[in-house]
C-alpha positions as CSV (number, residue, x, y, z in Angstrom):
1,M,111.3,119.1,-56.3
2,S,108.5,117.6,-58.3
3,D,107.4,116.8,-61.9
4,F,110.0,114.1,-62.5
5,K,109.8,110.8,-64.3
6,V,111.9,107.8,-63.2
7,I,113.8,106.5,-66.3
8,E,116.1,103.9,-64.7
9,I,116.6,102.0,-61.4
10,V,120.4,102.1,-61.0
11,D,120.6,99.9,-57.9
12,A,118.6,99.0,-54.8
13,N,118.3,102.6,-53.5
14,T,119.3,104.8,-56.5
15,F,117.4,105.9,-59.6
16,R,117.7,108.3,-62.5
17,V,115.1,110.9,-63.4
18,E,114.2,113.2,-66.3
19,P,114.4,116.1,-66.5
20,S,117.6,116.6,-64.6
21,W,117.2,118.2,-61.2
22,Q,118.9,121.5,-60.2
23,L,120.0,122.3,-56.7
24,S,121.2,125.8,-55.7
25,L,123.2,126.1,-52.5
26,N,123.2,129.1,-50.2
27,E,126.7,130.2,-51.3
28,G,125.5,130.4,-54.9
29,S,126.8,127.1,-56.2
30,N,124.4,125.3,-58.7
31,F,124.4,121.6,-59.1
32,I,122.7,119.5,-61.8
33,G,122.2,115.8,-62.0
34,D,119.8,113.0,-62.7
35,R,120.6,110.5,-59.9
36,I,118.6,110.3,-56.7
37,I,119.5,108.2,-53.6
38,I,116.4,107.4,-51.6
39,R,116.8,108.7,-48.1
40,G,115.9,106.3,-45.3
41,L,116.6,103.0,-47.1
42,D,119.2,100.9,-45.4
43,V,119.8,98.4,-48.2
44,K,122.9,97.0,-49.9
45,K,123.2,98.4,-53.4
46,N,123.3,95.0,-55.0
47,D,120.1,93.7,-53.3
48,S,118.3,92.4,-56.4
49,D,114.9,91.9,-54.5
50,A,114.9,95.6,-53.4
51,K,115.9,96.7,-56.9
52,L,113.1,94.7,-58.5
53,R,110.5,96.1,-56.1
54,L,111.7,99.6,-56.9
55,E,111.2,98.9,-60.6
56,K,107.7,97.8,-59.9
57,I,106.9,100.8,-57.7
58,L,108.6,103.7,-59.6
59,L,108.9,102.8,-63.2
60,N,105.9,103.6,-65.4
61,T,103.9,104.9,-62.4
62,K,100.9,107.2,-63.0
63,S,101.4,108.8,-59.6
64,D,103.4,112.0,-59.0
65,I,106.9,111.5,-57.8
66,I,107.9,114.1,-55.4
67,L,111.5,114.6,-54.1
68,N,111.6,116.4,-50.8
69,S,114.6,117.9,-48.8
70,P,117.4,117.3,-51.3
71,E,120.9,117.1,-49.9
72,L,123.9,117.1,-52.1
73,I,126.0,114.0,-51.3
74,E,128.2,113.4,-54.2
75,Y,129.6,115.5,-57.1
76,S,132.5,115.2,-59.4
77,D,131.6,118.5,-61.0
78,A,128.6,120.8,-61.0
79,N,126.9,118.9,-63.8
80,N,127.3,115.3,-62.6
81,S,125.9,115.3,-59.0
82,V,123.9,113.0,-56.8
83,V,121.4,114.0,-54.1
84,S,119.7,112.2,-51.3
85,C,116.0,112.9,-51.0
86,S,112.9,111.8,-49.3
87,V,111.0,110.2,-52.2
88,Y,107.2,110.3,-52.3
89,L,104.9,108.4,-54.6
90,G,101.8,110.5,-54.4
91,E,101.5,111.2,-50.7
92,T,103.3,108.0,-49.6
93,N,107.0,107.9,-48.7
94,V,108.6,105.1,-50.8
95,V,110.3,103.7,-47.7
96,Y,106.8,102.7,-46.5
97,Y,107.0,99.9,-49.1
98,F,110.3,98.6,-47.6
99,P,109.7,98.3,-43.9
100,E,112.5,95.7,-43.5
101,Y,115.1,98.2,-44.9
102,V,114.1,101.4,-43.0
103,H,116.7,102.9,-40.7
104,K,115.8,102.1,-37.1
């Protein structure tokens, strides 16, 4: 999954992208959404420092944002879903910028 632009940082480990992503599962189900949870960050959603750092790193970046290994984790319907992904800025995993929040 690539060619996305971050349009909003929702909380300390979740952001919204455009265009919306689409995920097709093996059984034929299709899911669409614009929210991504960053896989690997162990941070409280209300951590304002982490949210501010994500805003500086992901908003208005000139680097490619690449979403790898999407996993459907939440859906209320097929068109309002959330996935967890490994998120790369260029060739660097975003969790690299948050060593204090990485799963150990």
